[in-house]
N, C-alpha and C positions, 0 to 999 in steps of 0.2 A: 107207973113211975115216969114214963115218957112225958105225960102231960105235966106232971110236977116240974120236970126240968124245963119244959117249954114255958110254963108260967113264970118260973124263976128267971129265965132268960129275958122275957118280956119286961118284968119288974125292973131288972138291972138295966136294961136299955132305956126305959123311961126315966129312971133316976138319973142316969148318966147325961141324957140329953138336956135335962133341965139345969145343969150345973152352972153354965155361964153363957152369956150372950155370944153368939158366933157370927162374925162378920167376914164378908169376902174382902180380901185384900189383893187387888190386881196391879200388876206392873208389867208393862210391855207385852200384853197378851196372855200372860199366864196368871191364874187365879188360885189362891189358897184360902182355906177357911181357918180363921184365927179366933182365939178367944179375945173378948173385948171387955174392958172395964168401964166403958162409956156408952156411946151410941154408934150404930153403923152410919156411914155417910157415903153418899154418891154425889160427885161434883162433876157437872157437865158444863164446858165452856164452848160457846158457839160464836162464830164470826160470819155474818151474813147468812144465817140459818144452816151453816156448815159446822158439824161437830169438829172442834179443834183438839180438845183434850177430854178425857173421861177418867176420873180418879175414883176408886172404889176402895174404902178402907175403914179403919176404926177411928172414931173421934174420941179423944180422951175424956170428954165431959159428957155426962148424960143430958141429952136434950129431949124435949118433947117431939113427937112425930110432927114434922113440918117441912116445907120446902120454902126456900128464900131465893128470890131472883134479884140480881143486880145488873145494871147496865153501866159500863165504863167505856165511853167513846165508841159505842157500837159493839163492844165485846160483851155478850150476854153470859152470865154465870148463874147456873141454877144449882143450889146446894140443898139436898134433901137428907134429913136425919130420920132414923127409924130405930126401933127397939125390939124386933123379933129376929130369930135366927135366920140368916141368910137374906134379910129383907133389902139389902143394898145391891142385889145382883141383877135386878131387872128381869130379863127373860130367863136367866138361868136359876131363878129362885125355885122354880118348879122342879128342876133338876136336883137341887139340894134336898128337897123334900123326898123325892124319889130315891135318892141314894141312902137316905135314912131308913126307908120303909122296905126296900127290896131285900136286904139280908134277913130281916125279920120274917118276911113271907116265905123266903127259901127255907129257913129254919123250921118254920111251922109245917111246911109241906114235907120236909124230909124226916122230922123226928115226932111229929104228933099223929101222923096217919100210918 
């Protein structure tokens, strides 16, 4: 019976994860994961190779995976679009994946053995 409950839990988790694109939306150092109807976007602005701003959020339009760089009077802006969960997080993307898997592993250890 315990294995059936574990398999049921895994199926529910997989079906829930695939329901909507999840993007990081960051504002002044705090980040949240939000559902997105378009593409995830990460916008980095640099002046003399120093990062001035970084915006991470949801873009309302579905874009292909790409990065676009523009130069306006020495201010370099790089805008990257992507379409997988948490893809606009940079180094914290791996943390996002880990947060999804850890509860599942704990459940399997506690209830299947």
